[in-house]
Biopython code that builds the backbone (N, CA, C, O; Angstrom):
import numpy as np
from Bio.PDB.StructureBuilder import StructureBuilder

atoms = [
    (1, "MET", "N", (12.448, -6.741, -9.324)),
    (1, "MET", "CA", (13.740, -6.961, -10.225)),
    (1, "MET", "C", (14.426, -5.844, -10.865)),
    (1, "MET", "O", (13.936, -4.795, -11.284)),
    (2, "PRO", "N", (15.636, -6.236, -10.873)),
    (2, "PRO", "CA", (16.560, -4.813, -11.774)),
    (2, "PRO", "C", (16.212, -4.695, -13.296)),
    (2, "PRO", "O", (15.782, -5.621, -13.983)),
    (3, "LEU", "N", (16.414, -3.670, -13.636)),
    (3, "LEU", "CA", (16.093, -3.299, -15.606)),
    (3, "LEU", "C", (17.263, -4.163, -15.854)),
    (3, "LEU", "O", (18.296, -4.233, -15.189)),
    (4, "ILE", "N", (16.780, -5.111, -17.421)),
    (4, "ILE", "CA", (17.640, -5.719, -18.182)),
    (4, "ILE", "C", (18.117, -4.893, -19.196)),
    (4, "ILE", "O", (17.166, -4.582, -19.913)),
    (5, "LYS", "N", (19.259, -4.350, -19.617)),
    (5, "LYS", "CA", (20.082, -3.890, -20.325)),
    (5, "LYS", "C", (20.578, -4.614, -21.560)),
    (5, "LYS", "O", (21.452, -5.463, -21.388)),
    (6, "THR", "N", (20.164, -4.402, -22.682)),
    (6, "THR", "CA", (20.471, -5.242, -23.662)),
    (6, "THR", "C", (21.955, -5.522, -23.725)),
    (6, "THR", "O", (22.205, -6.591, -24.282)),
    (7, "LYS", "N", (22.729, -5.022, -23.412)),
    (7, "LYS", "CA", (24.186, -5.742, -23.282)),
    (7, "LYS", "C", (24.300, -6.569, -22.408)),
    (7, "LYS", "O", (25.248, -7.305, -22.682)),
    (8, "ASP", "N", (23.808, -6.847, -21.455)),
    (8, "ASP", "CA", (23.476, -8.233, -20.741)),
    (8, "ASP", "C", (23.268, -9.465, -20.900)),
    (8, "ASP", "O", (23.557, -10.437, -20.201)),
    (9, "LEU", "N", (22.359, -9.284, -22.587)),
    (9, "LEU", "CA", (21.756, -10.592, -22.569)),
    (9, "LEU", "C", (22.892, -11.239, -23.629)),
    (9, "LEU", "O", (22.732, -11.905, -24.652)),
    (10, "LEU", "N", (23.782, -10.889, -23.132)),
    (10, "LEU", "CA", (25.333, -11.565, -24.036)),
    (10, "LEU", "C", (24.716, -12.851, -24.997)),
    (10, "LEU", "O", (24.695, -14.056, -24.745)),
    (11, "GLY", "N", (24.085, -11.892, -26.536)),
    (11, "GLY", "CA", (23.950, -12.734, -27.661)),
    (11, "GLY", "C", (22.591, -13.751, -27.175)),
    (11, "GLY", "O", (22.469, -14.711, -27.936)),
    (12, "PHE", "N", (21.867, -13.720, -26.384)),
    (12, "PHE", "CA", (20.645, -14.195, -26.209)),
    (12, "PHE", "C", (19.568, -13.048, -26.652)),
    (12, "PHE", "O", (19.674, -11.850, -26.386)),
    (13, "SER", "N", (18.555, -13.642, -27.352)),
    (13, "SER", "CA", (17.417, -12.786, -27.357)),
    (13, "SER", "C", (16.464, -12.739, -25.675)),
    (13, "SER", "O", (16.297, -13.502, -24.723)),
    (14, "LYS", "N", (16.072, -11.469, -26.047)),
    (14, "LYS", "CA", (15.632, -11.298, -24.757)),
    (14, "LYS", "C", (14.680, -11.795, -24.251)),
    (14, "LYS", "O", (14.422, -11.641, -23.057)),
    (15, "LYS", "N", (13.916, -12.542, -25.116)),
    (15, "LYS", "CA", (12.910, -13.823, -25.104)),
    (15, "LYS", "C", (13.853, -14.857, -24.908)),
    (15, "LYS", "O", (13.717, -15.018, -23.695)),
    (16, "GLN", "N", (14.580, -15.542, -25.204)),
    (16, "GLN", "CA", (15.040, -16.705, -24.514)),
    (16, "GLN", "C", (15.818, -16.028, -22.570)),
    (16, "GLN", "O", (16.070, -16.754, -21.608)),
    (17, "TRP", "N", (15.928, -14.973, -22.631)),
    (17, "TRP", "CA", (17.116, -14.762, -21.373)),
    (17, "TRP", "C", (16.092, -15.037, -20.544)),
    (17, "TRP", "O", (16.332, -15.847, -19.648)),
    (18, "VAL", "N", (14.646, -14.416, -20.631)),
    (18, "VAL", "CA", (13.503, -14.246, -19.663)),
    (18, "VAL", "C", (12.915, -15.292, -19.397)),
    (18, "VAL", "O", (12.240, -15.420, -18.376)),
    (19, "LEU", "N", (13.142, -16.588, -20.637)),
    (19, "LEU", "CA", (12.371, -17.533, -20.648)),
    (19, "LEU", "C", (13.035, -18.607, -19.500)),
    (19, "LEU", "O", (12.479, -19.440, -18.784)),
    (20, "ASN", "N", (14.469, -18.219, -19.640)),
    (20, "ASN", "CA", (15.263, -19.173, -18.819)),
    (20, "ASN", "C", (15.096, -18.817, -17.014)),
    (20, "ASN", "O", (15.031, -19.616, -16.080)),
    (21, "ILE", "N", (15.062, -17.371, -17.008)),
    (21, "ILE", "CA", (14.828, -16.685, -15.297)),
    (21, "ILE", "C", (12.806, -17.693, -15.203)),
    (21, "ILE", "O", (12.620, -18.631, -14.428)),
    (22, "ILE", "N", (12.221, -17.411, -15.698)),
    (22, "ILE", "CA", (10.733, -18.215, -15.432)),
    (22, "ILE", "C", (11.072, -19.490, -15.037)),
    (22, "ILE", "O", (10.854, -20.065, -13.971)),
    (23, "GLU", "N", (11.685, -19.887, -16.128)),
    (23, "GLU", "CA", (12.120, -21.333, -15.522)),
    (23, "GLU", "C", (13.129, -21.855, -14.627)),
    (23, "GLU", "O", (13.335, -23.067, -14.672)),
    (24, "GLY", "N", (13.759, -21.178, -13.861)),
    (24, "GLY", "CA", (14.476, -21.116, -12.506)),
    (24, "GLY", "C", (13.459, -20.825, -11.819)),
    (24, "GLY", "O", (13.875, -21.393, -10.809)),
    (25, "ILE", "N", (12.534, -20.448, -11.521)),
    (25, "ILE", "CA", (11.586, -20.022, -10.704)),
    (25, "ILE", "C", (10.326, -20.838, -10.289)),
    (25, "ILE", "O", (9.279, -20.682, -10.917)),
    (26, "SER", "N", (10.397, -21.603, -9.364)),
    (26, "SER", "CA", (9.262, -22.404, -8.859)),
    (26, "SER", "C", (8.265, -21.488, -8.423)),
    (26, "SER", "O", (8.309, -20.684, -7.492)),
    (27, "LEU", "N", (7.215, -21.770, -9.368)),
    (27, "LEU", "CA", (5.942, -21.565, -8.765)),
    (27, "LEU", "C", (4.773, -22.388, -7.958)),
    (27, "LEU", "O", (4.213, -23.393, -8.394)),
    (28, "LYS", "N", (4.548, -21.832, -6.841)),
    (28, "LYS", "CA", (3.914, -23.473, -5.930)),
    (28, "LYS", "C", (2.407, -22.702, -6.382)),
    (28, "LYS", "O", (1.642, -23.334, -7.111)),
    (29, "LYS", "N", (2.098, -21.553, -5.992)),
    (29, "LYS", "CA", (0.340, -21.431, -6.215)),
    (29, "LYS", "C", (0.221, -19.611, -7.065)),
    (29, "LYS", "O", (0.784, -18.603, -6.637)),
    (30, "LEU", "N", (-0.376, -19.668, -7.897)),
    (30, "LEU", "CA", (-0.685, -18.350, -8.024)),
    (30, "LEU", "C", (-2.192, -17.765, -6.944)),
    (30, "LEU", "O", (-3.254, -18.258, -6.564)),
    (31, "LEU", "N", (-1.484, -16.494, -6.801)),
    (31, "LEU", "CA", (-2.869, -16.325, -5.540)),
    (31, "LEU", "C", (-3.559, -15.201, -6.349)),
    (31, "LEU", "O", (-3.291, -14.704, -7.442)),
    (32, "THR", "N", (-4.445, -14.990, -5.531)),
    (32, "THR", "CA", (-5.265, -13.953, -6.021)),
    (32, "THR", "C", (-4.987, -12.584, -4.981)),
    (32, "THR", "O", (-4.554, -12.834, -3.855)),
    (33, "ARG", "N", (-5.274, -10.934, -5.423)),
    (33, "ARG", "CA", (-4.632, -10.681, -4.187)),
    (33, "ARG", "C", (-5.639, -10.792, -2.751)),
    (33, "ARG", "O", (-5.094, -11.063, -1.681)),
    (34, "ASN", "N", (-6.422, -10.671, -2.786)),
    (34, "ASN", "CA", (-7.216, -11.455, -0.903)),
    (34, "ASN", "C", (-6.399, -12.322, -0.654)),
    (34, "ASN", "O", (-6.314, -12.472, 0.565)),
    (35, "GLU", "N", (-5.675, -13.048, -1.273)),
    (35, "GLU", "CA", (-5.771, -14.745, -0.591)),
    (35, "GLU", "C", (-4.177, -14.018, -0.270)),
    (35, "GLU", "O", (-3.774, -14.087, 0.892)),
    (36, "ALA", "N", (-3.411, -13.419, -1.181)),
    (36, "ALA", "CA", (-1.975, -12.741, -0.779)),
    (36, "ALA", "C", (-2.256, -12.036, 0.007)),
    (36, "ALA", "O", (-1.185, -11.725, 0.529)),
    (37, "ILE", "N", (-2.988, -11.554, 0.464)),
    (37, "ILE", "CA", (-2.699, -10.539, 1.746)),
    (37, "ILE", "C", (-3.033, -11.094, 3.163)),
    (37, "ILE", "O", (-2.631, -10.674, 4.248)),
    (38, "ALA", "N", (-4.155, -12.501, 2.798)),
    (38, "ALA", "CA", (-4.855, -13.287, 3.832)),
    (38, "ALA", "C", (-3.422, -14.258, 4.203)),
    (38, "ALA", "O", (-3.178, -14.781, 5.291)),
    (39, "GLU", "N", (-2.735, -14.304, 3.182)),
    (39, "GLU", "CA", (-1.597, -15.601, 3.399)),
    (39, "GLU", "C", (-0.587, -14.415, 4.190)),
    (39, "GLU", "O", (-0.105, -14.912, 5.208)),
    (40, "GLY", "N", (-0.227, -13.227, 4.012)),
    (40, "GLY", "CA", (0.557, -12.467, 4.610)),
    (40, "GLY", "C", (-0.111, -12.508, 6.232)),
    (40, "GLY", "O", (0.549, -12.797, 7.230)),
    (41, "ILE", "N", (-1.181, -12.244, 6.225)),
    (41, "ILE", "CA", (-1.602, -12.233, 7.506)),
    (41, "ILE", "C", (-1.561, -13.157, 8.296)),
    (41, "ILE", "O", (-1.874, -12.756, 9.417)),
    (42, "ILE", "N", (-1.262, -14.509, 8.262)),
    (42, "ILE", "CA", (-1.164, -15.728, 8.458)),
    (42, "ILE", "C", (0.349, -15.883, 8.874)),
    (42, "ILE", "O", (0.701, -16.403, 9.933)),
    (43, "GLU", "N", (1.024, -15.481, 8.119)),
    (43, "GLU", "CA", (2.206, -15.977, 8.215)),
    (43, "GLU", "C", (2.886, -15.176, 9.030)),
    (43, "GLU", "O", (3.974, -15.508, 9.501)),
    (44, "SER", "N", (2.066, -13.565, 9.379)),
    (44, "SER", "CA", (2.694, -12.857, 10.299)),
    (44, "SER", "C", (2.573, -13.238, 11.800)),
    (44, "SER", "O", (3.204, -12.845, 12.781)),
    (45, "GLY", "N", (1.728, -13.981, 11.686)),
    (45, "GLY", "CA", (1.635, -14.274, 13.150)),
    (45, "GLY", "C", (0.366, -13.532, 13.482)),
    (45, "GLY", "O", (0.266, -13.465, 14.707)),
    (46, "VAL", "N", (-0.655, -12.942, 12.860)),
    (46, "VAL", "CA", (-1.555, -12.124, 13.582)),
    (46, "VAL", "C", (-2.646, -13.022, 13.504)),
    (46, "VAL", "O", (-2.940, -13.741, 12.549)),
    (47, "GLU", "N", (-3.459, -12.872, 15.052)),
    (47, "GLU", "CA", (-4.346, -13.663, 15.745)),
    (47, "GLU", "C", (-5.777, -13.121, 15.661)),
    (47, "GLU", "O", (-6.709, -13.880, 15.928)),
    (48, "VAL", "N", (-6.001, -11.865, 15.308)),
    (48, "VAL", "CA", (-7.066, -11.327, 15.260)),
    (48, "VAL", "C", (-7.061, -10.025, 14.256)),
    (48, "VAL", "O", (-6.318, -9.044, 14.218)),
    (49, "VAL", "N", (-8.050, -10.366, 13.560)),
    (49, "VAL", "CA", (-8.844, -9.516, 12.165)),
    (49, "VAL", "C", (-10.147, -8.968, 12.562)),
    (49, "VAL", "O", (-11.086, -9.590, 13.056)),
    (50, "SER", "N", (-10.056, -7.364, 12.199)),
    (50, "SER", "CA", (-11.738, -7.356, 12.571)),
    (50, "SER", "C", (-11.788, -6.407, 10.887)),
    (50, "SER", "O", (-10.867, -6.281, 10.080)),
    (51, "GLY", "N", (-13.159, -5.888, 10.809)),
    (51, "GLY", "CA", (-13.548, -4.936, 9.653)),
    (51, "GLY", "C", (-15.346, -5.012, 9.566)),
    (51, "GLY", "O", (-16.261, -5.729, 9.971)),
    (52, "TYR", "N", (-15.156, -3.881, 8.831)),
    (52, "TYR", "CA", (-16.652, -4.058, 8.192)),
    (52, "TYR", "C", (-17.214, -4.224, 7.271)),
    (52, "TYR", "O", (-16.795, -3.875, 6.167)),
    (53, "GLN", "N", (-18.723, -5.015, 7.547)),
    (53, "GLN", "CA", (-18.939, -5.627, 6.502)),
    (53, "GLN", "C", (-19.621, -4.518, 5.454)),
    (53, "GLN", "O", (-20.148, -3.416, 5.614)),
    (54, "GLY", "N", (-19.359, -5.320, 4.366)),
    (54, "GLY", "CA", (-19.193, -4.127, 2.833)),
    (54, "GLY", "C", (-17.749, -3.145, 2.466)),
    (54, "GLY", "O", (-17.585, -2.280, 1.606)),
    (55, "THR", "N", (-16.952, -3.616, 3.361)),
    (55, "THR", "CA", (-15.826, -2.695, 2.936)),
    (55, "THR", "C", (-14.906, -3.693, 2.134)),
    (55, "THR", "O", (-15.174, -4.894, 2.131)),
    (56, "PRO", "N", (-13.341, -2.965, 1.154)),
    (56, "PRO", "CA", (-12.713, -3.774, 1.111)),
    (56, "PRO", "C", (-12.109, -4.976, 1.466)),
    (56, "PRO", "O", (-11.980, -6.010, 0.811)),
    (57, "PRO", "N", (-11.731, -4.674, 2.676)),
    (57, "PRO", "CA", (-11.451, -5.624, 3.738)),
    (57, "PRO", "C", (-11.895, -6.621, 3.881)),
    (57, "PRO", "O", (-11.250, -7.648, 4.093)),
    (58, "THR", "N", (-13.541, -6.497, 3.764)),
    (58, "THR", "CA", (-14.219, -7.760, 4.091)),
    (58, "THR", "C", (-13.788, -8.977, 3.105)),
    (58, "THR", "O", (-13.496, -10.030, 3.672)),
    (59, "GLU", "N", (-13.730, -8.947, 1.933)),
    (59, "GLU", "CA", (-12.913, -9.913, 1.070)),
    (59, "GLU", "C", (-11.850, -10.766, 1.640)),
    (59, "GLU", "O", (-11.772, -11.983, 1.812)),
    (60, "VAL", "N", (-11.103, -9.843, 1.867)),
    (60, "VAL", "CA", (-9.607, -10.404, 2.673)),
    (60, "VAL", "C", (-10.156, -11.501, 4.156)),
    (60, "VAL", "O", (-9.724, -12.616, 4.452)),
    (61, "ILE", "N", (-11.060, -10.803, 4.745)),
    (61, "ILE", "CA", (-11.345, -11.694, 5.811)),
    (61, "ILE", "C", (-12.160, -12.658, 5.644)),
    (61, "ILE", "O", (-12.253, -13.549, 6.489)),
    (62, "LEU", "N", (-12.993, -12.644, 4.364)),
    (62, "LEU", "CA", (-13.552, -13.552, 4.161)),
    (62, "LEU", "C", (-12.469, -14.915, 3.764)),
    (62, "LEU", "O", (-12.457, -15.988, 4.368)),
    (63, "THR", "N", (-11.496, -14.499, 2.466)),
    (63, "THR", "CA", (-10.550, -15.363, 2.276)),
    (63, "THR", "C", (-9.647, -15.660, 3.372)),
    (63, "THR", "O", (-9.547, -16.880, 3.496)),
    (64, "LEU", "N", (-9.180, -15.229, 3.936)),
    (64, "LEU", "CA", (-8.618, -15.539, 5.456)),
    (64, "LEU", "C", (-9.334, -16.620, 6.285)),
    (64, "LEU", "O", (-8.628, -17.591, 6.557)),
    (65, "LEU", "N", (-10.567, -16.639, 6.728)),
    (65, "LEU", "CA", (-10.834, -17.337, 7.566)),
    (65, "LEU", "C", (-10.794, -18.820, 7.092)),
    (65, "LEU", "O", (-10.308, -19.462, 8.023)),
    (66, "PRO", "N", (-11.094, -19.647, 6.045)),
    (66, "PRO", "CA", (-10.840, -20.977, 5.432)),
    (66, "PRO", "C", (-9.753, -21.115, 6.225)),
    (66, "PRO", "O", (-9.861, -21.565, 7.365)),
    (67, "GLN", "N", (-8.114, -20.584, 5.486)),
    (67, "GLN", "CA", (-6.876, -20.721, 5.789)),
    (67, "GLN", "C", (-7.307, -20.482, 6.828)),
    (67, "GLN", "O", (-8.476, -20.807, 6.619)),
    (68, "LYS", "N", (-7.273, -20.005, 8.290)),
    (68, "LYS", "CA", (-6.934, -19.827, 9.463)),
    (68, "LYS", "C", (-7.240, -21.020, 10.117)),
    (68, "LYS", "O", (-6.669, -21.459, 11.116)),
    (69, "ARG", "N", (-8.334, -21.615, 9.400)),
    (69, "ARG", "CA", (-9.110, -22.844, 10.286)),
    (69, "ARG", "C", (-7.984, -23.996, 10.118)),
    (69, "ARG", "O", (-7.557, -24.532, 11.141)),
    (70, "ASN", "N", (-7.554, -24.340, 9.002)),
    (70, "ASN", "CA", (-6.686, -25.148, 9.017)),
    (70, "ASN", "C", (-5.311, -25.252, 9.886)),
    (70, "ASN", "O", (-4.549, -26.206, 9.723)),
]
sb = StructureBuilder()
sb.init_structure("model")
sb.init_model(0)
sb.init_chain("A")
sb.init_seg("    ")
for serial, (resi, resn, name, xyz) in enumerate(atoms, 1):
    if name == "N":
        sb.init_residue(resn, " ", resi, " ")
    sb.init_atom(name, np.array(xyz, "f"), 0.0, 1.0, " ", f" {name:<3s}", serial, name[0])
structure = sb.get_structure()
């Protein structure tokens, strides 16, 4: 997101301007980091994922499994 300069606000307070931007954004679902990574894996078409038990990717794989079955 580009930096917001005060001169670009054109008479609106920064809070009003930010709220107008937020209202224009459609939030479908808030994801955890692991859910977002898993969603990216599914959307990119990856069919095989491997990992080693206890490593951080384990959480991604556990998040990925139920989504892949759908």
